[in-house]
C-alpha positions as CSV (number, residue, x, y, z in Angstrom):
1,M,0.1,-0.1,0.0
2,Q,1.1,4.0,-0.6
3,R,1.1,6.8,1.3
4,F,1.6,10.3,-0.1
5,P,4.5,11.5,-0.4
6,S,6.9,9.0,0.2
7,W,6.1,7.5,-3.1
8,Y,4.0,8.5,-6.2
9,L,0.5,8.2,-5.5
10,I,-2.4,6.8,-7.6
11,P,-5.6,8.0,-9.2
12,S,-9.4,7.5,-9.6
13,I,-12.1,8.7,-11.8
14,V,-14.1,11.9,-11.4
15,L,-16.9,11.6,-9.6
16,A,-19.3,13.0,-6.7
17,A,-21.0,10.1,-5.2
18,A,-24.1,9.6,-3.3
19,C,-24.1,7.7,0.2
20,S,-26.1,5.0,0.9
21,K,-28.1,4.1,4.2
22,P,-25.7,2.3,6.4
23,A,-26.5,-1.0,8.2
24,D,-28.1,-1.2,11.2
25,K,-25.5,-3.5,12.5
26,P,-22.0,-2.8,10.5
27,P,-19.3,-5.6,11.0
28,E,-16.3,-4.6,12.7
29,A,-13.0,-5.6,11.3
30,P,-10.7,-7.8,13.0
31,P,-8.4,-5.6,15.5
32,A,-4.9,-4.7,14.5
33,E,-3.7,-5.3,18.1
34,A,-4.2,-8.9,17.7
35,A,-1.6,-9.2,15.0
36,P,1.2,-11.3,14.9
37,A,4.9,-10.6,14.5
38,P,6.5,-7.4,13.8
39,A,6.7,-6.9,9.7
40,P,9.9,-7.6,8.1
41,A,11.5,-5.7,5.1
42,G,9.5,-5.9,1.9
43,P,6.2,-5.5,0.5
44,Q,3.0,-6.7,2.1
45,A,0.4,-8.8,0.6
46,I,-3.2,-8.5,0.7
47,V,-6.0,-11.2,0.8
48,T,-8.5,-9.4,-1.4
49,V,-12.0,-10.3,-1.9
50,I,-14.7,-8.5,-4.0
51,Y,-18.3,-9.5,-3.3
52,N,-20.6,-9.1,-6.1
53,Q,-24.3,-7.5,-5.2
54,P,-25.7,-10.5,-3.3
55,K,-29.5,-11.7,-3.9
56,D,-30.7,-10.1,-0.5
57,A,-28.4,-7.5,1.1
58,A,-30.4,-7.2,4.1
59,A,-29.6,-11.2,4.8
60,F,-26.3,-10.7,3.1
61,E,-25.3,-8.1,5.8
62,K,-26.9,-10.0,9.2
63,Y,-24.8,-13.0,8.4
64,Y,-21.2,-11.1,7.5
65,S,-21.6,-9.3,10.6
66,E,-22.9,-12.1,12.9
67,V,-21.5,-15.1,11.8
68,H,-18.6,-14.6,8.9
69,V,-16.7,-11.5,10.5
70,P,-16.5,-12.9,14.3
71,L,-15.6,-16.3,12.2
72,V,-12.6,-14.2,10.6
73,V,-11.8,-12.7,14.0
74,A,-11.6,-15.7,15.6
75,K,-8.9,-17.2,13.3
76,Q,-7.2,-14.5,13.0
77,A,-3.9,-15.7,14.8
78,E,-3.8,-18.9,13.2
79,I,-4.2,-17.3,9.7
80,G,-1.7,-14.7,10.4
81,F,-3.2,-11.7,9.0
82,T,-2.0,-8.1,10.6
83,K,-5.4,-6.3,10.0
84,A,-8.5,-6.4,8.0
85,E,-10.0,-3.4,6.2
86,L,-13.8,-3.8,5.4
87,T,-15.4,-1.6,2.4
88,K,-19.2,-1.1,1.7
89,F,-19.3,0.6,-1.8
90,V,-21.9,3.2,-2.2
91,S,-21.9,4.2,-5.7
92,T,-20.2,4.1,-9.0
93,L,-18.1,7.0,-10.5
94,D,-21.8,8.3,-12.1
95,G,-23.5,7.8,-8.6
96,K,-25.3,4.8,-10.0
97,K,-25.6,1.2,-8.3
98,P,-22.2,0.4,-7.3
99,T,-21.1,-2.7,-9.8
100,F,-19.6,-4.5,-6.6
101,Y,-21.0,-4.7,-3.4
102,R,-18.1,-5.3,-0.8
103,Q,-14.8,-5.5,-0.5
104,A,-12.3,-7.0,2.3
105,E,-8.6,-7.0,2.7
106,L,-6.9,-8.8,5.1
107,Y,-3.4,-7.6,5.1
108,F,0.1,-9.7,5.7
109,N,3.4,-8.6,6.2
110,S,4.8,-10.7,3.0
111,L,3.5,-13.0,0.1
112,D,5.1,-15.9,2.1
113,D,3.0,-14.8,5.1
114,A,-0.4,-15.1,2.8
115,K,0.4,-18.2,1.0
116,K,1.4,-19.9,4.5
117,G,-1.8,-18.3,6.2
118,M,-4.0,-19.4,3.0
119,A,-3.0,-23.1,3.4
120,T,-4.3,-23.1,7.3
121,D,-7.4,-24.6,8.0
122,G,-8.7,-21.6,9.7
123,F,-8.4,-20.1,6.5
124,K,-10.4,-22.8,4.9
125,Q,-13.1,-22.7,7.4
126,V,-13.0,-18.7,6.5
127,G,-13.3,-20.0,2.6
128,D,-16.3,-22.6,3.4
129,D,-18.1,-19.9,4.9
130,L,-18.4,-17.6,1.9
131,G,-21.0,-19.8,0.0
132,K,-23.5,-19.3,2.8
133,F,-24.1,-15.4,2.5
134,A,-22.4,-14.4,-1.0
135,T,-25.3,-15.5,-3.2
136,G,-23.8,-12.9,-5.9
137,G,-20.6,-14.2,-6.3
138,L,-17.2,-13.2,-5.4
139,I,-13.4,-12.4,-6.5
140,G,-10.8,-13.8,-4.4
141,M,-7.3,-12.7,-5.2
142,V,-4.1,-11.9,-3.7
143,A,-2.2,-8.5,-4.2
144,V,1.1,-7.3,-3.5
145,E,1.9,-3.5,-2.3
146,T,3.8,-1.4,-4.7
147,G,4.8,1.4,-2.1
148,D,4.8,2.2,1.5
149,K,2.1,1.0,3.9
150,S,0.1,3.5,5.9
151,E,-1.8,3.4,8.8
152,T,-4.0,6.3,8.1
153,P,-7.2,6.0,8.7
154,C,-9.5,5.5,5.3
155,P,-13.5,6.4,6.3
156,A,-14.1,7.3,2.9
157,L,-12.5,6.0,-0.5
158,L,-12.1,6.4,-4.0
159,T,-11.3,2.5,-5.5
160,V,-10.0,2.1,-8.6
161,I,-10.2,-1.6,-10.1
162,Y,-8.2,-1.9,-13.2
163,N,-9.1,-4.6,-15.5
164,T,-5.9,-6.7,-17.6
165,P,-4.3,-4.2,-19.8
166,K,-3.5,-4.9,-23.6
167,D,0.1,-4.1,-23.1
168,A,1.2,-4.5,-19.3
169,A,4.6,-3.1,-20.1
170,A,3.2,0.1,-21.7
171,F,0.9,0.3,-18.6
172,E,3.4,0.0,-16.2
173,S,5.7,2.4,-18.0
174,Y,3.0,5.3,-18.2
175,Y,1.9,4.7,-15.0
176,A,5.2,5.2,-13.4
177,A,6.5,8.0,-15.6
178,T,3.3,10.0,-16.0
179,H,0.0,9.2,-14.5
180,L,1.5,9.0,-11.0
181,P,3.2,12.0,-11.0
182,L,0.0,13.9,-12.4
183,V,-1.8,12.5,-9.0
184,V,1.0,13.6,-6.6
185,A,0.8,17.1,-8.4
186,G,-2.7,17.3,-8.0
187,Q,-2.8,16.0,-4.0
188,P,-3.0,19.4,-2.5
189,E,-6.3,20.5,-4.4
190,I,-7.6,17.0,-4.3
191,G,-7.2,16.4,-0.7
192,F,-6.7,12.9,-0.5
193,D,-4.7,12.2,2.7
194,R,-3.6,8.3,1.9
195,A,-3.3,6.5,-1.7
196,D,-2.9,2.4,-1.6
197,L,-1.4,1.2,-4.5
198,T,-1.5,-2.9,-5.3
199,K,-1.1,-5.1,-8.4
200,F,-2.6,-8.2,-8.3
201,D,-0.5,-11.5,-8.3
202,S,-2.8,-14.5,-8.9
203,N,-6.8,-15.5,-8.1
204,L,-6.8,-17.6,-4.6
205,D,-6.4,-20.6,-6.3
206,G,-3.2,-19.5,-7.8
207,S,-4.6,-18.8,-11.7
208,A,-3.9,-15.6,-13.6
209,P,-5.5,-12.7,-11.7
210,A,-9.2,-11.6,-12.3
211,K,-8.1,-8.0,-12.5
212,Y,-4.7,-6.4,-12.9
213,R,-4.1,-3.6,-10.5
214,Q,-6.2,-1.4,-7.6
215,A,-5.6,2.1,-6.3
216,E,-7.7,3.8,-3.6
217,L,-7.6,7.4,-2.4
218,C,-8.5,7.7,1.0
219,F,-10.0,10.9,2.0
220,P,-11.3,11.9,5.7
221,S,-14.6,11.9,4.8
222,M,-17.3,11.6,2.4
223,D,-17.9,15.2,2.0
224,A,-14.1,15.8,1.5
225,L,-14.2,12.8,-1.3
226,K,-17.0,14.9,-2.9
227,K,-15.2,18.0,-2.6
228,G,-11.8,16.9,-3.9
229,T,-13.1,14.8,-6.7
230,A,-15.4,18.1,-8.2
231,G,-12.3,20.1,-8.8
232,P,-10.4,20.6,-12.4
233,A,-7.2,19.1,-10.6
234,F,-9.2,15.3,-10.4
235,K,-10.5,16.2,-13.6
236,K,-7.1,16.3,-15.2
237,V,-6.6,12.7,-13.3
238,G,-9.5,11.2,-14.8
239,D,-9.2,12.8,-18.5
240,D,-5.5,10.8,-18.2
241,L,-7.0,7.4,-17.5
242,P,-7.8,6.2,-21.1
243,L,-4.3,6.7,-22.4
244,F,-3.1,3.7,-20.4
245,A,-6.1,2.0,-18.8
246,T,-6.5,0.2,-22.1
247,G,-8.2,-2.9,-20.7
248,G,-11.0,-0.6,-18.9
249,L,-11.6,-0.1,-15.3
250,T,-14.4,0.2,-12.5
251,A,-14.5,3.2,-10.4
252,L,-16.2,2.9,-7.1
253,I,-16.8,5.2,-3.9
254,G,-17.2,3.4,-0.7
255,E,-17.2,3.8,3.1
256,Q,-14.9,1.5,5.3
257,K,-17.6,-0.3,7.7
């Protein structure tokens, strides 16, 4: 994950998003204090689960908060993740119903730690539980951070999920040399205080990842996000995306809950 200004930061799409009504009892992410050993040098790895829209959102939220999240909390020590971030998407870039419903991210100190964690019985129990509430299906992947980790809170965020580009080398070259510097230059006006950049390594079953990259811009509030994404600096970032994101992308507004 990445934090401004210690590394180049990443973009998103232009939008002012609508907020959805929060769940009556939002699930709580596993506490960071239960984390295992200190992180070694090297990038973090993130097990990422992106949920499609469920058939019954109320039933999803009830099971998620009362059964699934407590199960993940109970298995944290065995699996070995250091923290979890749970996001509920509230709109697409144009204010419509979000393409995806939720995202859950489990952070590990390294890719090796993530692989060890995914091989545990505890992780299998968590995986076996998904079919009991994720009625719309999901995408499960392993990502590797491409910058510095950050502990800055992320109550409101803009998430860009990149599909696999036609030319990965050309994407990476433009991304690093042109797009990220553009986001860095616009950061004071846009107003985000944390940027998380990840590149997907594989699907959970080891096959080629369903998505290519993800970028998250974190804001201190939804109001700050709306203000920041309405200005000319953010428009420049959005206008730059078609110049390298040749596989397309999905841009979503979310709240961590």
